[in-house]
C-alpha positions, 0 to 999 in steps of 0.5 A: 601734524599733518592730515593725510587727504585723498581728493577724488575730482575732475578737472575741471577749473575750480577743482584745478586750483583746489588741487594746487591749494592741497597740493602747496598747503603744509598742513595737508599730505595729498596722498593720492587722486582719484578721477572720474567723469564730470567736466570732461571725459575721464580720459580728458580729467585723468590727463589735466590731473596729471598735467596738473601735477607735472605743472607743480612738480608733484609728480610723487603724488599717485593718481588712479583712473576710476568711472568713465560714466554714471551708474545710471545715467547718460554721461554729460560734461561741461567743456562750455563752462570749463573749456576745451578738455575740461580745463583752460590754462597751460596745463602741460600734456602728461609724461611717463612720471604720472603714469596712473597706477594699476588699479581702479580709483574705487579699489585705490581708495579703498586701499588708502582707507585701510592704510591710513586706517581712521585717519584718511579724509576723503574729499570727494569734488567730482561726481560721485561715482568712484566714492559709491563703488568704493563704498560697494567694494567696503561697505566699512568705508565710512568708519575707516576715514576720518572723514568723507566731506563733499562738494555737491548738492544744493540743500537750501538754494537752486541749483546751477543745473537745474532748479533743485541740482547741483552738477556733481549730484546731478551727473550722478544721481543714484552714486550721490544718493547711496554716499548721502545715505549710508557714509554720513559725509559733510556736504559742501554746496552751492549753498555756501560755494556760489559766493567763493570767490577771489577777489578781483583786486587780489587775482590781479596782484598774482603773478603771470609770469610762467605757466602756472600763473598763467594758468592759476589766473585762468582757472580763476576767472573761467566765467564769462560775463553773462555767467557772471551777471546771471550769478550776481558776482564779480568773479568766478565761483571757485567751489571745489576749493572752499572744501580744501579751505575747510580741511585746513580751517575748520572755522572756515564753514559752519555746518548743521545735521540732518537726515539727507537724501538725494532725488534719482527719479525724474528730470526735476528731481534727478540730482536734489539734495533733500534736507528733512530740516523739519522732522517731517519724517522719522529718518535719521541723520545722516549727514551734515551741510554747510549753511555758512562760510567766512568767505574772508578766511577762505580767500585768504587761505587761498590767496596766501597759498597761491602767492607762496606757490607762485613765488617760489617758481616750481611750475614746470613748462608746458610740454 
């Protein structure tokens, strides 16, 4: 039986890998994609999302456009990491085949949660603005979901934007605070995603005979040499794909439950994910944090799926 999954996304190279993994894998049914600001403005992340769907011949998956800015802070984007327009590779320009649905992403999330009452997984791999808005529209959203799983935060490690904050939580800290406080999420943060890399030797074995293969190669190698050296890794961290791998195989991650909050004030606290690991407060447990990952299992899931996809010849040419 497949798991229905709605992915809130901001492609972004690692988002793109996560999307093709979810779209390809037979254990997941992607019921929709919602787009947010993040790695680029929402106009660009939406175009990238639609282009990815067309690249893998999945125009059947609906797209809903969401928030174009954070709730209470200035918009920041990451084209300097992910490339011009927020993504590298040969992503086709979208056509009418992937025109977005005529409702906001937050409303689409609520509608899908009701339609799949109790069964839907909401995988949030972008800043959490859309999820916070959906929760404002439907306070019972957590009860309507099977799971809310988030790529974001840095619980017991350093951030990648500030010493305390990861990019998605830093982009909209107020949304992150609300969602973490009220929605009982599973949080997959830099504690585990920073080492979620794809082996260079297996990367070289992937087909690059068509636009999809070329794009996948670009997505998997989006870090420059300075970034690789900074983090002490051989290849780029594919943060968001680790979330999808966990949905496919729940032995990929080990998690623990804590009282959790997210900082919103000041430059240092902004976007900081704070677990009360020692019970210093009387705050209730309200979420789980991934602490360890089986990277061999992750790489096998991702590599096998990419090989199947690239060997199938389903890619569409750029337009």
